[in-house]
C-alpha positions as CSV (number, residue, x, y, z in Angstrom):
1,X,-12.3,-13.8,-18.2
2,X,-8.4,-13.6,-18.2
3,X,-6.6,-15.7,-15.2
4,X,-3.0,-15.4,-14.4
5,X,-1.8,-18.3,-12.7
6,X,1.8,-18.3,-11.2
7,X,3.2,-21.8,-10.7
8,X,1.7,-23.4,-13.7
9,X,4.2,-25.9,-13.7
10,X,3.3,-27.4,-10.5
11,X,0.5,-29.8,-9.8
12,X,-2.1,-27.5,-8.3
13,X,-1.4,-24.6,-10.6
14,X,-1.4,-26.9,-13.7
15,X,-4.7,-28.4,-12.5
16,X,-6.4,-25.1,-11.8
17,X,-5.6,-24.0,-15.4
18,X,-7.1,-26.8,-16.9
19,X,-10.1,-26.8,-15.0
20,X,-10.9,-23.2,-15.8
21,X,-10.1,-23.6,-19.5
22,X,-12.5,-26.9,-19.6
23,X,-15.3,-25.4,-17.9
24,X,-15.4,-21.8,-19.3
25,X,-15.0,-21.6,-23.2
26,X,-14.2,-18.0,-23.0
27,X,-11.6,-18.2,-20.6
28,X,-8.2,-17.2,-21.1
29,X,-5.0,-18.3,-19.1
30,X,-1.7,-16.9,-18.7
31,X,0.5,-19.5,-17.1
32,X,3.7,-18.4,-15.4
33,X,6.8,-20.2,-13.9
34,X,10.3,-20.0,-14.1
35,X,10.3,-22.8,-16.7
36,X,6.8,-22.8,-18.2
37,X,7.9,-23.2,-21.6
38,X,9.7,-26.4,-20.6
39,X,7.3,-27.9,-18.5
40,X,5.7,-30.9,-20.2
41,X,2.3,-30.3,-18.5
42,X,2.2,-26.7,-19.2
43,X,3.3,-27.1,-23.0
44,X,0.4,-29.9,-23.3
45,X,-2.1,-27.3,-22.0
46,X,-0.9,-24.7,-24.4
47,X,-0.9,-27.4,-27.4
48,X,-4.7,-28.1,-26.3
49,X,-5.7,-24.6,-25.9
50,X,-3.4,-22.6,-28.5
51,X,-5.5,-19.6,-28.6
52,X,-6.4,-19.5,-25.0
53,X,-3.3,-20.4,-23.0
54,X,0.0,-18.3,-23.0
55,X,3.0,-19.2,-21.2
56,X,5.5,-16.9,-19.7
57,X,9.0,-17.8,-18.4
58,X,9.7,-15.6,-15.4
59,X,10.7,-15.8,-11.8
60,X,8.6,-13.9,-9.2
61,X,11.9,-13.2,-7.1
62,X,13.2,-11.1,-9.9
63,X,10.8,-8.2,-9.9
64,X,12.9,-6.2,-13.0
65,X,12.8,-9.7,-15.1
66,X,9.0,-10.0,-14.1
67,X,7.8,-6.7,-15.2
68,X,9.9,-7.0,-18.3
69,X,8.4,-10.4,-19.2
70,X,5.0,-9.2,-18.7
71,X,5.3,-6.1,-20.8
72,X,6.8,-8.2,-23.5
73,X,4.1,-10.9,-23.4
74,X,0.7,-9.3,-22.0
75,X,-1.0,-6.5,-24.2
76,X,-1.3,-3.4,-22.4
77,X,-5.1,-3.3,-22.8
78,X,-5.5,-6.6,-21.3
79,X,-7.7,-6.9,-18.1
80,X,-6.6,-9.5,-15.8
81,X,-9.5,-10.6,-13.5
82,X,-8.1,-13.2,-11.7
83,X,-4.7,-13.8,-10.1
84,X,-3.7,-17.3,-8.8
85,X,-0.6,-17.7,-6.7
86,X,0.2,-21.3,-6.6
87,X,4.1,-21.2,-5.8
88,X,5.7,-22.6,-3.1
89,X,8.7,-24.4,-1.6
90,X,8.7,-26.9,1.2
91,X,12.0,-28.9,0.3
92,X,14.8,-29.0,-2.0
93,X,18.5,-30.0,-2.0
94,X,19.4,-28.2,1.1
95,X,16.0,-27.7,2.5
96,X,14.0,-29.8,4.3
97,X,11.2,-29.3,7.0
98,X,12.8,-28.8,10.4
99,X,12.1,-31.0,13.5
100,X,13.8,-29.1,15.9
101,X,15.4,-25.8,16.8
102,X,18.9,-27.1,16.0
103,X,17.7,-27.7,12.3
104,X,17.2,-24.1,11.4
105,X,19.4,-22.8,8.8
106,X,19.6,-19.0,8.0
107,X,19.6,-19.6,4.2
108,X,16.7,-22.1,4.2
109,X,14.3,-19.7,6.3
110,X,15.3,-16.7,3.6
111,X,14.6,-18.9,0.8
112,X,11.1,-19.9,2.1
113,X,10.2,-16.5,2.9
114,X,11.5,-15.2,-0.5
115,X,9.6,-17.7,-2.6
116,X,6.2,-18.3,-0.4
117,X,5.8,-14.8,0.7
118,X,7.7,-12.0,-1.2
119,X,7.0,-13.8,-4.6
120,X,3.1,-13.3,-3.9
121,X,3.9,-9.6,-3.3
122,X,6.2,-9.0,-6.1
123,X,3.7,-10.9,-8.6
124,X,0.9,-8.5,-7.6
125,X,3.0,-5.6,-7.7
126,X,4.2,-6.3,-11.2
127,X,0.6,-6.8,-12.3
128,X,-0.8,-3.5,-11.3
129,X,-0.9,-1.9,-14.7
130,X,-3.3,-4.7,-15.9
131,X,-5.3,-4.7,-12.7
132,X,-6.3,-0.9,-13.1
133,X,-9.8,-1.6,-14.4
134,X,-13.5,-1.7,-12.9
135,X,-14.2,-5.4,-13.3
136,X,-14.4,-7.4,-10.2
137,X,-10.9,-8.8,-9.4
138,X,-9.8,-11.8,-7.6
139,X,-6.4,-12.4,-6.0
140,X,-5.9,-15.8,-4.4
141,X,-2.7,-17.0,-2.8
142,X,-2.4,-20.9,-2.2
143,X,-1.3,-21.0,1.5
144,X,-1.1,-23.8,4.0
145,X,-3.0,-24.7,7.2
146,X,0.4,-25.1,8.7
147,X,0.7,-21.2,8.3
148,X,-2.1,-20.7,10.9
149,X,-0.7,-19.6,14.2
150,X,-3.8,-20.6,16.2
151,X,-4.0,-24.2,14.6
152,X,-0.4,-25.0,15.2
153,X,-0.4,-27.9,17.8
154,X,2.5,-29.9,16.7
155,X,5.5,-27.5,16.1
156,X,8.4,-28.1,13.8
157,X,8.5,-26.9,10.0
158,X,9.9,-23.6,11.1
159,X,10.7,-22.2,7.5
160,X,7.4,-23.4,5.9
161,X,5.3,-22.4,8.9
162,X,6.8,-19.0,9.1
163,X,6.6,-18.2,5.6
164,X,3.0,-19.2,5.2
165,X,2.1,-17.3,8.2
166,X,4.0,-14.2,6.6
167,X,2.2,-15.0,3.3
168,X,-1.3,-14.8,5.4
169,X,-0.5,-11.6,6.6
170,X,0.4,-10.3,3.3
171,X,-2.9,-11.3,2.1
172,X,-4.6,-9.7,4.8
173,X,-2.7,-6.4,4.4
174,X,-3.1,-6.5,0.3
175,X,-6.8,-6.9,1.0
176,X,-7.1,-3.6,2.8
177,X,-5.2,-1.6,0.2
178,X,-6.9,-3.0,-2.6
179,X,-10.2,-1.6,-1.2
180,X,-8.7,1.6,-2.0
181,X,-7.0,1.1,-5.2
182,X,-8.3,-1.8,-7.0
183,X,-11.8,-2.1,-6.0
184,X,-13.9,-4.2,-6.6
185,X,-11.3,-6.7,-5.4
186,X,-11.4,-10.0,-3.4
187,X,-8.2,-10.8,-1.8
188,X,-7.8,-14.3,-0.1
189,X,-5.6,-17.0,1.3
190,X,-6.6,-20.8,0.6
191,X,-5.5,-23.9,2.3
192,X,-5.7,-26.4,-0.7
193,X,-5.7,-29.6,1.5
194,X,-3.2,-32.3,1.3
195,X,-2.5,-32.7,-2.3
196,X,-0.6,-35.3,-4.2
197,X,2.1,-33.2,-5.9
198,X,6.0,-33.0,-6.1
199,X,5.8,-30.8,-3.0
200,X,4.2,-33.6,-0.8
201,X,6.2,-36.5,-2.5
202,X,8.6,-37.0,0.1
203,X,6.1,-37.6,2.9
204,X,4.3,-40.4,1.6
205,X,4.5,-42.5,4.9
206,X,2.9,-39.4,6.8
207,X,0.3,-39.0,4.1
208,X,-0.9,-42.4,4.5
209,X,-2.7,-41.2,7.6
210,X,-4.1,-38.3,6.0
211,X,-6.9,-37.5,3.6
212,X,-5.0,-36.8,0.2
213,X,-6.6,-35.0,-2.9
214,X,-5.6,-35.4,-6.4
215,X,-4.6,-32.2,-8.2
216,X,-7.8,-32.3,-10.1
217,X,-10.1,-32.6,-7.1
218,X,-8.0,-30.0,-5.3
219,X,-8.6,-27.5,-8.3
220,X,-12.2,-28.6,-8.2
221,X,-12.5,-27.8,-4.5
222,X,-10.8,-24.7,-4.8
223,X,-12.7,-23.0,-7.7
224,X,-15.8,-24.0,-6.0
225,X,-14.8,-21.9,-2.9
226,X,-13.5,-18.9,-5.3
227,X,-16.7,-18.8,-7.4
228,X,-18.7,-18.2,-4.3
229,X,-16.7,-15.2,-2.7
230,X,-17.6,-11.5,-2.9
231,X,-15.4,-8.5,-1.9
232,X,-17.1,-9.0,1.6
233,X,-14.7,-12.1,1.9
234,X,-11.8,-10.2,1.1
235,X,-9.1,-10.7,3.5
236,X,-10.2,-14.1,4.7
237,X,-8.1,-17.4,5.3
238,X,-10.2,-20.2,3.9
239,X,-10.1,-24.0,3.8
240,X,-10.5,-26.1,0.8
241,X,-14.1,-26.8,1.9
242,X,-14.9,-23.1,2.1
243,X,-14.6,-23.1,6.0
244,X,-12.8,-20.2,7.6
245,X,-9.5,-21.0,9.2
246,X,-8.1,-19.4,12.4
247,X,-4.9,-17.1,11.7
């Protein structure tokens, strides 16, 4: 079983890779991020599993670079059975969740969309040559409950909410296309639950009121959900406990 995890340098991506390698002796991981080969966590994983973990430095926002990196690093005969998109941006030097309409910045909105939504589609697009096989395929995007339109009761966080809602639509649309092109395939969006990572680090005061998971617990929860899916579940938006979330 070969699994490509985009976002290997992040807390959830790294934990999901480690969980898969530990539980499945035959599992192979291809870990992708812009600086995978300079990530202490990713390098540690590769050191522990030198024959089963490959790291690729590439930006999902650069389709030409992405394709070139894959062609250079992934043998043409490789069959990738699982793809996990665990890349996401919520805050940065010039990006922070908006509290009101006046806080919206066009560049921040576009950056969120390019990373959280378009990055997923460009990743799968570049992987098509390694997904054209008859094995069951799983494609999962780590989304967020705040991307649910039906569940939005608090407002704010325009860039993140909009980009995650768009990601959910991308998952739903890809699920329809894969029924024709890459079957059997299961394509889902997953809410990982609030997880203690760099993404949530600036919000410690708010997190004190929430149930917060460690990356290892989140990885275990998500793999339990993914292991139970079938092609009939394709196009779903699921919570970390397996329940269905409203779009």
